[in-house]
PDB file as gemmi writes it, atoms N, CA and C in Angstrom:
CRYST1    1.000    1.000    1.000  90.00  90.00  90.00 P 1                      
ATOM      1  N   MET A   1      12.252   5.819 -12.672  1.00  0.00           N  
ATOM      2  CA  MET A   1      12.022   4.476 -13.154  1.00  0.00           C  
ATOM      3  C   MET A   1      10.697   4.462 -13.927  1.00  0.00           C  
ATOM      4  N   LEU A   2      10.707   3.835 -15.089  1.00  0.00           N  
ATOM      5  CA  LEU A   2       9.518   3.745 -15.920  1.00  0.00           C  
ATOM      6  C   LEU A   2       8.528   2.719 -15.363  1.00  0.00           C  
ATOM      7  N   VAL A   3       7.267   2.876 -15.729  1.00  0.00           N  
ATOM      8  CA  VAL A   3       6.215   1.983 -15.253  1.00  0.00           C  
ATOM      9  C   VAL A   3       6.524   0.540 -15.635  1.00  0.00           C  
ATOM     10  N   LYS A   4       6.910   0.317 -16.872  1.00  0.00           N  
ATOM     11  CA  LYS A   4       7.201  -1.046 -17.323  1.00  0.00           C  
ATOM     12  C   LYS A   4       8.360  -1.645 -16.529  1.00  0.00           C  
ATOM     13  N   GLU A   5       9.369  -0.838 -16.204  1.00  0.00           N  
ATOM     14  CA  GLU A   5      10.480  -1.317 -15.390  1.00  0.00           C  
ATOM     15  C   GLU A   5      10.007  -1.730 -14.001  1.00  0.00           C  
ATOM     16  N   MET A   6       9.126  -0.927 -13.403  1.00  0.00           N  
ATOM     17  CA  MET A   6       8.577  -1.263 -12.088  1.00  0.00           C  
ATOM     18  C   MET A   6       7.795  -2.568 -12.139  1.00  0.00           C  
ATOM     19  N   LEU A   7       6.964  -2.716 -13.160  1.00  0.00           N  
ATOM     20  CA  LEU A   7       6.173  -3.933 -13.290  1.00  0.00           C  
ATOM     21  C   LEU A   7       7.064  -5.150 -13.486  1.00  0.00           C  
ATOM     22  N   ASN A   8       8.110  -5.006 -14.271  1.00  0.00           N  
ATOM     23  CA  ASN A   8       9.048  -6.113 -14.468  1.00  0.00           C  
ATOM     24  C   ASN A   8       9.743  -6.483 -13.162  1.00  0.00           C  
ATOM     25  N   LYS A   9      10.125  -5.495 -12.366  1.00  0.00           N  
ATOM     26  CA  LYS A   9      10.765  -5.779 -11.082  1.00  0.00           C  
ATOM     27  C   LYS A   9       9.812  -6.501 -10.138  1.00  0.00           C  
ATOM     28  N   ILE A  10       8.544  -6.138 -10.180  1.00  0.00           N  
ATOM     29  CA  ILE A  10       7.551  -6.821  -9.351  1.00  0.00           C  
ATOM     30  C   ILE A  10       7.390  -8.266  -9.820  1.00  0.00           C  
ATOM     31  N   MET A  11       7.333  -8.472 -11.125  1.00  0.00           N  
ATOM     32  CA  MET A  11       7.140  -9.815 -11.667  1.00  0.00           C  
ATOM     33  C   MET A  11       8.307 -10.744 -11.339  1.00  0.00           C  
ATOM     34  N   VAL A  12       9.527 -10.218 -11.319  1.00  0.00           N  
ATOM     35  CA  VAL A  12      10.688 -11.062 -11.026  1.00  0.00           C  
ATOM     36  C   VAL A  12      11.079 -10.985  -9.548  1.00  0.00           C  
ATOM     37  N   LYS A  13      10.209 -10.417  -8.750  1.00  0.00           N  
ATOM     38  CA  LYS A  13      10.353 -10.341  -7.296  1.00  0.00           C  
ATOM     39  C   LYS A  13      11.574  -9.548  -6.835  1.00  0.00           C  
ATOM     40  N   GLU A  14      11.968  -8.547  -7.607  1.00  0.00           N  
ATOM     41  CA  GLU A  14      13.032  -7.639  -7.181  1.00  0.00           C  
ATOM     42  C   GLU A  14      12.458  -6.478  -6.373  1.00  0.00           C  
ATOM     43  N   MET A  15      11.156  -6.280  -6.464  1.00  0.00           N  
ATOM     44  CA  MET A  15      10.469  -5.205  -5.763  1.00  0.00           C  
ATOM     45  C   MET A  15       9.084  -5.724  -5.367  1.00  0.00           C  
ATOM     46  N   THR A  16       8.598  -5.287  -4.227  1.00  0.00           N  
ATOM     47  CA  THR A  16       7.252  -5.677  -3.802  1.00  0.00           C  
ATOM     48  C   THR A  16       6.289  -4.504  -3.977  1.00  0.00           C  
ATOM     49  N   ILE A  17       5.024  -4.826  -3.968  1.00  0.00           N  
ATOM     50  CA  ILE A  17       3.988  -3.782  -4.031  1.00  0.00           C  
ATOM     51  C   ILE A  17       4.127  -2.864  -2.818  1.00  0.00           C  
ATOM     52  N   LYS A  18       4.441  -3.438  -1.674  1.00  0.00           N  
ATOM     53  CA  LYS A  18       4.603  -2.651  -0.448  1.00  0.00           C  
ATOM     54  C   LYS A  18       5.739  -1.643  -0.598  1.00  0.00           C  
ATOM     55  N   GLU A  19       6.869  -2.069  -1.152  1.00  0.00           N  
ATOM     56  CA  GLU A  19       8.000  -1.152  -1.357  1.00  0.00           C  
ATOM     57  C   GLU A  19       7.629  -0.027  -2.316  1.00  0.00           C  
ATOM     58  N   LEU A  20       6.907  -0.366  -3.365  1.00  0.00           N  
ATOM     59  CA  LEU A  20       6.477   0.642  -4.335  1.00  0.00           C  
ATOM     60  C   LEU A  20       5.499   1.624  -3.694  1.00  0.00           C  
ATOM     61  N   ALA A  21       4.564   1.106  -2.898  1.00  0.00           N  
ATOM     62  CA  ALA A  21       3.600   1.963  -2.207  1.00  0.00           C  
ATOM     63  C   ALA A  21       4.306   2.901  -1.235  1.00  0.00           C  
ATOM     64  N   ASP A  22       5.291   2.383  -0.507  1.00  0.00           N  
ATOM     65  CA  ASP A  22       6.044   3.220   0.435  1.00  0.00           C  
ATOM     66  C   ASP A  22       6.829   4.306  -0.303  1.00  0.00           C  
ATOM     67  N   GLN A  23       7.366   3.960  -1.453  1.00  0.00           N  
ATOM     68  CA  GLN A  23       8.146   4.920  -2.242  1.00  0.00           C  
ATOM     69  C   GLN A  23       7.293   6.117  -2.668  1.00  0.00           C  
ATOM     70  N   PHE A  24       6.023   5.854  -2.999  1.00  0.00           N  
ATOM     71  CA  PHE A  24       5.141   6.932  -3.457  1.00  0.00           C  
ATOM     72  C   PHE A  24       4.171   7.406  -2.378  1.00  0.00           C  
ATOM     73  N   ASP A  25       4.331   6.888  -1.158  1.00  0.00           N  
ATOM     74  CA  ASP A  25       3.516   7.285  -0.011  1.00  0.00           C  
ATOM     75  C   ASP A  25       2.019   7.102  -0.265  1.00  0.00           C  
ATOM     76  N   VAL A  26       1.661   5.933  -0.792  1.00  0.00           N  
ATOM     77  CA  VAL A  26       0.257   5.560  -1.003  1.00  0.00           C  
ATOM     78  C   VAL A  26       0.056   4.151  -0.457  1.00  0.00           C  
ATOM     79  N   SER A  27      -1.192   3.695  -0.464  1.00  0.00           N  
ATOM     80  CA  SER A  27      -1.479   2.346   0.030  1.00  0.00           C  
ATOM     81  C   SER A  27      -1.174   1.298  -1.038  1.00  0.00           C  
ATOM     82  N   THR A  28      -1.031   0.062  -0.592  1.00  0.00           N  
ATOM     83  CA  THR A  28      -0.803  -1.028  -1.540  1.00  0.00           C  
ATOM     84  C   THR A  28      -2.026  -1.210  -2.432  1.00  0.00           C  
ATOM     85  N   ARG A  29      -3.189  -0.948  -1.899  1.00  0.00           N  
ATOM     86  CA  ARG A  29      -4.422  -1.055  -2.688  1.00  0.00           C  
ATOM     87  C   ARG A  29      -4.404  -0.042  -3.836  1.00  0.00           C  
ATOM     88  N   THR A  30      -3.933   1.155  -3.578  1.00  0.00           N  
ATOM     89  CA  THR A  30      -3.837   2.180  -4.626  1.00  0.00           C  
ATOM     90  C   THR A  30      -2.920   1.709  -5.743  1.00  0.00           C  
ATOM     91  N   ILE A  31      -1.773   1.132  -5.384  1.00  0.00           N  
ATOM     92  CA  ILE A  31      -0.838   0.624  -6.391  1.00  0.00           C  
ATOM     93  C   ILE A  31      -1.498  -0.483  -7.202  1.00  0.00           C  
ATOM     94  N   GLN A  32      -2.190  -1.397  -6.529  1.00  0.00           N  
ATOM     95  CA  GLN A  32      -2.862  -2.493  -7.230  1.00  0.00           C  
ATOM     96  C   GLN A  32      -3.927  -1.974  -8.196  1.00  0.00           C  
ATOM     97  N   LEU A  33      -4.674  -0.971  -7.785  1.00  0.00           N  
ATOM     98  CA  LEU A  33      -5.698  -0.389  -8.662  1.00  0.00           C  
ATOM     99  C   LEU A  33      -5.070   0.293  -9.873  1.00  0.00           C  
ATOM    100  N   LYS A  34      -3.975   1.004  -9.661  1.00  0.00           N  
ATOM    101  CA  LYS A  34      -3.285   1.664 -10.774  1.00  0.00           C  
ATOM    102  C   LYS A  34      -2.769   0.638 -11.780  1.00  0.00           C  
ATOM    103  N   ILE A  35      -2.204  -0.455 -11.274  1.00  0.00           N  
ATOM    104  CA  ILE A  35      -1.702  -1.514 -12.152  1.00  0.00           C  
ATOM    105  C   ILE A  35      -2.851  -2.130 -12.944  1.00  0.00           C  
ATOM    106  N   LYS A  36      -3.975  -2.345 -12.281  1.00  0.00           N  
ATOM    107  CA  LYS A  36      -5.141  -2.914 -12.962  1.00  0.00           C  
ATOM    108  C   LYS A  36      -5.650  -1.969 -14.048  1.00  0.00           C  
ATOM    109  N   LYS A  37      -5.642  -0.670 -13.782  1.00  0.00           N  
ATOM    110  CA  LYS A  37      -6.079   0.312 -14.772  1.00  0.00           C  
ATOM    111  C   LYS A  37      -5.184   0.322 -16.005  1.00  0.00           C  
ATOM    112  N   LEU A  38      -3.932  -0.095 -15.835  1.00  0.00           N  
ATOM    113  CA  LEU A  38      -3.003  -0.176 -16.962  1.00  0.00           C  
ATOM    114  C   LEU A  38      -3.242  -1.416 -17.820  1.00  0.00           C  
ATOM    115  N   GLY A  39      -4.152  -2.280 -17.387  1.00  0.00           N  
ATOM    116  CA  GLY A  39      -4.481  -3.458 -18.175  1.00  0.00           C  
ATOM    117  C   GLY A  39      -3.820  -4.738 -17.705  1.00  0.00           C  
ATOM    118  N   TYR A  40      -3.310  -4.742 -16.494  1.00  0.00           N  
ATOM    119  CA  TYR A  40      -2.701  -5.939 -15.931  1.00  0.00           C  
ATOM    120  C   TYR A  40      -3.651  -6.566 -14.920  1.00  0.00           C  
ATOM    121  N   GLU A  41      -3.581  -7.892 -14.774  1.00  0.00           N  
ATOM    122  CA  GLU A  41      -4.374  -8.597 -13.778  1.00  0.00           C  
ATOM    123  C   GLU A  41      -3.470  -9.480 -12.940  1.00  0.00           C  
ATOM    124  N   TRP A  42      -3.848  -9.654 -11.692  1.00  0.00           N  
ATOM    125  CA  TRP A  42      -3.101 -10.512 -10.768  1.00  0.00           C  
ATOM    126  C   TRP A  42      -3.637 -11.932 -10.863  1.00  0.00           C  
ATOM    127  N   ASP A  43      -2.783 -12.919 -10.629  1.00  0.00           N  
ATOM    128  CA  ASP A  43      -3.268 -14.292 -10.523  1.00  0.00           C  
ATOM    129  C   ASP A  43      -3.734 -14.540  -9.090  1.00  0.00           C  
ATOM    130  N   LYS A  44      -4.050 -15.776  -8.754  1.00  0.00           N  
ATOM    131  CA  LYS A  44      -4.642 -16.099  -7.455  1.00  0.00           C  
ATOM    132  C   LYS A  44      -3.730 -15.823  -6.270  1.00  0.00           C  
ATOM    133  N   VAL A  45      -2.430 -15.912  -6.457  1.00  0.00           N  
ATOM    134  CA  VAL A  45      -1.517 -15.712  -5.336  1.00  0.00           C  
ATOM    135  C   VAL A  45      -0.903 -14.319  -5.315  1.00  0.00           C  
ATOM    136  N   PHE A  46      -1.326 -13.436  -6.182  1.00  0.00           N  
ATOM    137  CA  PHE A  46      -0.894 -12.043  -6.206  1.00  0.00           C  
ATOM    138  C   PHE A  46       0.614 -11.881  -6.388  1.00  0.00           C  
ATOM    139  N   ILE A  47       1.231 -12.761  -7.154  1.00  0.00           N  
ATOM    140  CA  ILE A  47       2.664 -12.654  -7.412  1.00  0.00           C  
ATOM    141  C   ILE A  47       2.929 -12.392  -8.882  1.00  0.00           C  
ATOM    142  N   VAL A  48       2.326 -13.163  -9.739  1.00  0.00           N  
ATOM    143  CA  VAL A  48       2.557 -13.054 -11.173  1.00  0.00           C  
ATOM    144  C   VAL A  48       1.476 -12.185 -11.785  1.00  0.00           C  
ATOM    145  N   MET A  49       1.849 -11.350 -12.746  1.00  0.00           N  
ATOM    146  CA  MET A  49       0.860 -10.537 -13.433  1.00  0.00           C  
ATOM    147  C   MET A  49       0.699 -11.040 -14.855  1.00  0.00           C  
ATOM    148  N   LEU A  50      -0.525 -11.132 -15.305  1.00  0.00           N  
ATOM    149  CA  LEU A  50      -0.818 -11.540 -16.666  1.00  0.00           C  
ATOM    150  C   LEU A  50      -1.061 -10.296 -17.493  1.00  0.00           C  
ATOM    151  N   GLU A  51      -0.330 -10.139 -18.559  1.00  0.00           N  
ATOM    152  CA  GLU A  51      -0.415  -8.933 -19.360  1.00  0.00           C  
ATOM    153  C   GLU A  51      -1.593  -9.045 -20.330  1.00  0.00           C  
ATOM    154  N   LYS A  52      -2.542  -8.107 -20.230  1.00  0.00           N  
ATOM    155  CA  LYS A  52      -3.697  -8.058 -21.121  1.00  0.00           C  
ATOM    156  C   LYS A  52      -3.449  -7.097 -22.264  1.00  0.00           C  
ATOM    157  N   ASN A  53      -2.752  -6.012 -21.988  1.00  0.00           N  
ATOM    158  CA  ASN A  53      -2.568  -4.955 -22.970  1.00  0.00           C  
ATOM    159  C   ASN A  53      -1.086  -4.662 -23.092  1.00  0.00           C  
ATOM    160  N   GLN A  54      -0.525  -4.809 -24.262  1.00  0.00           N  
ATOM    161  CA  GLN A  54       0.911  -4.625 -24.458  1.00  0.00           C  
ATOM    162  C   GLN A  54       1.292  -3.172 -24.757  1.00  0.00           C  
ATOM    163  N   ASN A  55       0.342  -2.275 -24.869  1.00  0.00           N  
ATOM    164  CA  ASN A  55       0.626  -0.886 -25.245  1.00  0.00           C  
ATOM    165  C   ASN A  55       0.875  -0.007 -24.030  1.00  0.00           C  
ATOM    166  N   LEU A  56       2.070  -0.083 -23.448  1.00  0.00           N  
ATOM    167  CA  LEU A  56       2.423   0.785 -22.329  1.00  0.00           C  
ATOM    168  C   LEU A  56       3.273   1.920 -22.800  1.00  0.00           C  
TER     169      LEU A  56                                                      
END                                                                             
């Protein structure tokens, strides 16, 4: 699964950060940091991601 596909599934609530972390055997914090490094930011409730950089 491509990164953009994973992010889209998270945004539409088809996948959670916890499920993604379990799939790759890392912590949820690690997944959140990786997503942030890609140029995405979380809103206040940690559900919707605001896209800062469209070049994935």
